[in-house]
C-alpha positions as CSV (number, residue, x, y, z in Angstrom):
1,M,-98.7,144.1,70.7
2,R,-99.9,140.8,69.6
3,G,-103.2,139.8,69.5
4,R,-106.4,136.8,68.4
5,W,-104.8,137.1,65.0
6,G,-101.1,137.4,65.3
7,R,-98.7,140.1,64.7
8,S,-95.8,139.1,62.8
9,P,-95.4,136.7,59.6
10,C,-95.0,134.1,61.8
11,G,-97.6,134.4,64.5
12,F,-100.4,134.6,62.2
13,K,-103.5,132.2,62.7
14,S,-104.9,130.9,59.2
15,R,-108.6,130.9,58.4
16,P,-110.4,129.1,55.2
17,R,-112.2,131.3,52.4
18,H,-116.1,131.7,53.4
19,Q,-117.8,131.2,50.3
20,P,-117.2,130.4,46.5
21,H,-119.0,133.2,44.8
22,P,-117.0,136.6,46.0
23,I,-119.2,139.7,46.5
24,L,-116.4,141.5,44.4
25,K,-114.4,140.6,41.9
26,V,-111.8,142.7,40.3
27,E,-110.9,141.7,36.6
28,N,-108.0,143.2,34.7
29,L,-108.6,146.7,36.6
30,S,-105.8,149.6,35.1
31,I,-105.7,153.1,36.2
32,S,-103.9,155.6,34.0
33,I,-103.3,159.3,34.3
34,G,-101.8,160.8,31.0
35,E,-99.6,158.2,30.0
36,K,-98.7,156.6,33.0
37,K,-100.5,153.6,34.2
38,I,-100.6,154.1,37.8
39,V,-101.9,150.4,38.1
40,D,-101.9,147.6,36.0
41,S,-103.3,144.3,35.0
42,V,-104.7,143.9,38.8
43,N,-107.3,140.9,39.8
44,F,-108.5,139.9,43.0
45,S,-111.8,138.4,44.6
46,L,-113.4,139.1,48.0
47,S,-115.9,137.2,49.7
48,E,-118.7,137.8,52.5
49,S,-116.8,137.7,56.0
50,E,-113.3,138.1,54.3
51,V,-110.9,140.6,54.8
52,L,-108.6,140.6,51.9
53,G,-104.6,142.8,52.8
54,I,-103.1,144.8,49.8
55,V,-99.8,145.5,51.3
56,G,-96.9,147.9,49.4
57,E,-94.4,150.8,49.9
58,S,-96.1,154.5,49.3
59,G,-97.0,154.5,46.1
60,S,-97.6,151.3,44.6
61,G,-100.8,151.6,44.3
62,K,-102.9,150.6,46.9
63,T,-105.2,153.6,47.5
64,M,-105.6,154.0,43.7
65,T,-106.7,150.2,44.1
66,A,-109.0,150.4,46.5
67,M,-110.8,154.1,45.6
68,S,-111.4,152.7,42.2
69,I,-113.7,150.7,43.7
70,V,-115.9,153.9,44.2
71,R,-114.5,155.9,42.0
72,L,-113.0,158.5,44.2
73,L,-110.1,159.2,42.2
74,P,-108.6,162.3,40.3
75,Q,-110.9,163.2,37.4
76,S,-107.5,162.8,35.5
77,A,-107.9,159.6,35.9
78,K,-109.0,156.3,33.7
79,V,-110.0,153.0,34.6
80,A,-110.6,150.1,32.9
81,G,-111.4,146.6,33.6
82,Q,-114.0,145.7,35.5
83,I,-115.1,145.8,39.0
84,I,-118.2,143.1,40.0
85,F,-119.6,144.3,43.3
86,D,-122.6,142.5,44.4
87,G,-123.4,140.9,40.3
88,V,-122.8,144.4,39.3
89,N,-120.4,146.4,37.4
90,L,-119.4,149.2,39.0
91,L,-117.9,151.1,36.5
92,S,-120.7,151.0,34.2
93,L,-122.6,152.8,36.8
94,S,-123.7,157.1,36.8
95,E,-122.6,159.0,39.2
96,K,-125.7,159.5,40.7
97,Q,-126.3,155.2,40.7
98,L,-123.2,154.8,42.4
99,Q,-123.8,157.5,45.2
100,R,-126.8,155.1,46.1
101,I,-124.0,152.3,47.2
102,R,-121.6,154.2,48.6
103,G,-122.2,154.7,52.4
104,K,-125.2,152.3,51.6
105,D,-123.6,149.0,50.5
106,I,-119.4,150.5,50.8
107,F,-118.0,152.5,53.4
108,V,-114.4,153.9,52.9
109,I,-112.8,154.3,56.4
110,M,-110.0,157.0,55.5
111,Q,-106.5,157.0,57.1
112,N,-107.1,160.8,59.4
113,P,-109.7,160.6,61.0
114,H,-109.7,164.6,61.9
115,S,-110.7,164.5,58.2
116,V,-114.1,162.6,58.1
117,F,-116.3,165.0,60.5
118,N,-117.4,168.4,59.4
119,P,-116.3,170.4,62.3
120,V,-119.7,172.7,62.2
121,F,-121.9,169.8,63.0
122,K,-122.6,167.7,65.6
123,V,-120.7,164.2,65.9
124,G,-124.7,162.7,65.8
125,Y,-125.7,163.9,63.6
126,Q,-123.1,162.8,61.0
127,V,-123.0,159.6,62.4
128,V,-126.6,158.7,61.6
129,E,-127.0,160.8,58.1
130,P,-127.0,157.6,56.5
131,L,-129.2,155.8,57.9
132,I,-131.3,158.7,57.4
133,I,-131.0,159.3,53.6
134,H,-130.2,155.7,52.6
135,R,-132.5,153.4,55.2
136,K,-135.3,156.6,55.6
137,E,-134.7,156.4,59.5
138,S,-136.0,159.1,61.4
139,F,-133.4,161.1,63.4
140,S,-134.5,160.2,67.0
141,S,-134.7,156.2,65.8
142,S,-131.1,156.3,64.2
143,I,-129.8,158.4,67.1
144,S,-131.4,155.4,69.6
145,K,-129.1,153.1,67.5
146,A,-125.7,155.1,67.6
147,E,-125.8,155.3,71.2
148,R,-125.7,151.3,71.3
149,V,-123.2,150.8,69.0
150,F,-121.0,154.0,70.3
151,A,-121.2,151.5,73.6
152,E,-120.6,149.1,71.7
153,V,-117.0,150.0,70.2
154,G,-115.9,151.3,73.3
155,I,-116.9,155.4,73.1
156,S,-117.3,156.3,76.9
157,D,-120.4,158.5,77.8
158,P,-121.4,157.0,74.4
159,K,-124.9,160.3,74.5
160,L,-122.2,162.7,75.7
161,R,-120.4,161.9,72.6
162,L,-123.1,162.3,70.3
163,N,-124.0,165.7,71.0
164,S,-120.5,167.0,71.2
165,Y,-118.9,168.5,68.6
166,P,-115.3,166.6,66.4
167,H,-113.1,168.8,68.0
168,E,-114.1,167.6,70.9
169,L,-113.4,164.0,70.7
170,S,-109.8,162.4,70.7
171,G,-108.3,160.3,67.3
172,G,-109.1,157.4,68.9
173,M,-113.0,158.3,69.4
174,K,-113.2,159.5,66.1
175,Q,-111.7,156.7,64.2
176,R,-114.4,154.4,66.4
177,A,-117.6,157.4,65.7
178,V,-116.2,156.7,62.0
179,I,-116.3,152.7,62.4
180,S,-119.9,152.9,64.1
181,I,-121.5,154.4,60.9
182,S,-120.1,151.2,58.8
183,I,-122.0,149.3,61.6
184,L,-125.0,150.9,61.8
185,S,-125.4,151.0,57.7
186,K,-124.7,147.2,58.0
187,V,-122.4,147.9,54.6
188,K,-121.3,144.8,52.3
189,L,-118.0,145.7,51.5
190,I,-116.0,148.1,54.1
191,I,-112.4,149.9,52.7
192,A,-110.3,150.9,55.1
193,D,-107.7,152.8,53.9
194,E,-104.1,152.6,56.6
195,P,-107.2,153.0,59.6
196,T,-104.4,153.1,62.0
197,T,-102.3,155.5,61.3
198,A,-102.4,158.4,63.4
199,L,-102.8,156.2,66.4
200,D,-100.7,155.3,69.0
201,P,-100.4,151.5,69.6
202,T,-102.4,150.6,72.2
203,V,-105.2,152.1,70.5
204,E,-104.4,151.0,67.1
205,A,-104.7,147.4,68.4
206,Q,-108.3,147.9,69.5
207,I,-109.5,149.7,66.1
208,I,-107.7,146.2,64.6
209,K,-109.6,143.9,66.6
210,L,-112.9,145.9,66.4
211,L,-112.6,145.6,62.4
212,R,-112.2,141.7,62.6
213,T,-115.1,141.7,65.1
214,I,-117.4,144.1,62.4
215,V,-116.7,141.5,59.6
216,E,-117.5,138.7,61.7
217,K,-120.6,139.9,63.1
218,N,-122.3,141.7,60.3
219,R,-120.9,139.3,57.6
220,S,-119.3,142.2,55.7
221,A,-116.2,141.9,53.4
222,M,-113.2,143.9,54.0
223,I,-110.3,145.5,52.1
224,F,-107.2,146.4,54.3
225,I,-105.0,148.6,52.8
226,S,-101.7,149.5,54.6
227,H,-97.5,149.7,54.6
228,D,-97.2,147.3,57.6
229,I,-97.0,143.8,56.6
230,S,-97.2,142.9,60.6
231,L,-100.9,144.2,60.4
232,V,-101.9,142.8,57.1
233,A,-101.0,139.0,58.7
234,W,-102.6,140.3,61.9
235,I,-106.3,141.0,60.2
236,S,-106.7,139.4,56.6
237,D,-107.6,136.2,55.5
238,M,-105.9,136.9,51.9
239,V,-102.8,138.7,50.8
240,A,-102.4,140.9,47.9
241,V,-99.0,142.3,47.7
242,M,-98.5,145.5,45.4
243,Y,-95.0,147.0,44.0
244,G,-95.3,149.5,40.8
245,G,-99.1,149.3,40.0
246,W,-98.7,145.5,39.9
247,I,-99.7,142.8,42.3
248,V,-96.8,140.8,42.2
249,E,-97.9,138.2,44.9
250,Y,-101.4,136.9,46.1
251,G,-102.5,134.7,48.2
252,T,-104.0,132.7,51.6
253,V,-102.1,134.9,54.6
254,S,-100.6,131.8,55.9
255,D,-99.1,130.8,51.6
256,V,-97.7,134.7,51.1
257,L,-96.1,135.5,54.5
258,R,-95.0,132.4,55.8
259,T,-93.8,131.0,52.8
260,P,-93.1,134.3,50.1
261,S,-92.5,133.3,46.7
262,H,-91.6,136.6,45.4
263,P,-88.4,138.5,46.2
264,Y,-90.1,142.0,47.3
265,T,-92.3,140.2,49.8
266,R,-89.5,138.0,50.9
267,A,-87.5,141.6,51.1
268,L,-90.7,143.7,52.9
269,I,-90.6,140.5,55.9
270,D,-87.1,141.3,56.3
271,A,-87.4,144.6,56.7
272,T,-89.8,144.8,59.6
273,P,-88.8,145.7,63.0
274,Q,-89.2,142.1,64.1
275,R,-86.4,140.9,61.4
276,K,-84.2,144.2,62.4
277,G,-84.3,145.0,58.9
278,K,-83.4,148.3,57.5
279,G,-85.5,148.8,54.8
280,I,-85.0,147.6,51.1
281,P,-82.1,149.5,48.9
282,G,-82.7,151.3,46.1
283,S,-86.0,153.4,44.9
284,P,-88.7,152.2,43.0
285,Q,-88.2,152.1,39.2
286,D,-90.4,154.3,36.8
287,I,-93.4,152.3,36.2
288,N,-92.7,152.8,32.8
289,W,-90.0,150.6,32.9
290,Q,-90.1,147.8,30.5
291,G,-89.2,144.7,32.5
292,C,-90.1,143.9,35.7
293,R,-90.4,146.5,38.3
294,F,-88.6,145.2,40.8
295,A,-85.6,144.3,38.6
296,K,-83.0,147.1,39.9
297,R,-83.5,146.6,43.6
298,C,-83.9,142.6,43.2
299,P,-80.9,140.7,44.1
300,L,-82.0,137.9,42.3
301,A,-82.6,139.3,38.6
302,Q,-81.3,138.4,35.3
303,N,-81.2,139.5,32.1
304,K,-84.6,138.8,30.9
305,C,-85.7,140.6,34.0
306,F,-84.6,143.8,32.5
307,S,-86.3,143.9,29.6
308,E,-89.5,141.5,29.5
309,V,-92.7,141.6,31.7
310,P,-93.4,138.5,34.2
311,P,-96.4,136.3,34.0
312,D,-98.6,135.8,37.1
313,N,-97.8,132.5,37.0
314,L,-99.4,129.9,39.8
315,Y,-96.6,129.2,42.1
316,N,-96.9,127.3,45.5
317,S,-100.8,127.8,45.4
318,K,-100.3,131.6,44.8
319,I,-99.9,133.8,42.0
320,V,-96.4,135.2,41.8
321,K,-95.3,137.7,39.3
322,C,-91.8,136.6,38.6
323,F,-90.0,134.9,36.7
324,F,-87.6,133.7,39.4
325,P,-89.9,132.9,42.3
326,L,-88.4,131.9,45.3
């Protein structure tokens, strides 16, 4: 499955960053549950018309990082740092203030489209609800717009699908319907959390192309979360590689995936089916580990890696959290 943006770390095309002033800036973000820091000192920025891919194994902190932006975290989670969106620190807002931003300016595409829709309401009503609530549009006007957008995203017989219940749509149609909400709302930021996990490869390719088209057409920014480094290489402009709650490597797709500098990034690439990889030996280190969290699995680890936390260094045009980058 290859496409315009490439499908492997060797087949992508590099795109320039679009503007100097980011629409989203995450600074020194930490998320704790009890005594454990699930996410630790995370920093990144995102500009208009740009896609940031966040990649890493399950449990690396990808989803927690993204969901902290809209504060969709467990009640026991404590968040520190700053999340500046469109000039406003989202962590300083009340829940009521944040509700005005969710759905209107920031939209989340969950990995399971079947869980998004309420089974007792027709799809059309649920798709246009944000327009009615946030933009005060009439139901008839919103439905007309939704019909046009459904056709644009490749949903056959849009009028029938809008008048259907969720169980009458396939998984691919439901995910397209979810994406249609972000198009209709013309949101500034899309958070796509493993949006193709439940889809077959053909539909997955179509959804990835559709997401990239939306970003460019609506000048939205997008965070694309995946454990699949090939998908991230295909769709993203910037990449943040996460491990153990840290961003261990951060830079452009070309810089990070063509010439990886962190041993973990190299291991992820080598573990892909294209490289006939067999996975990364060992298990993720406990997040309370005092040294580098990748040390026990790293073939290049030296004594200081087991006792000291590596700094975030600028190395080959990237940020790399490693004492001994490649």
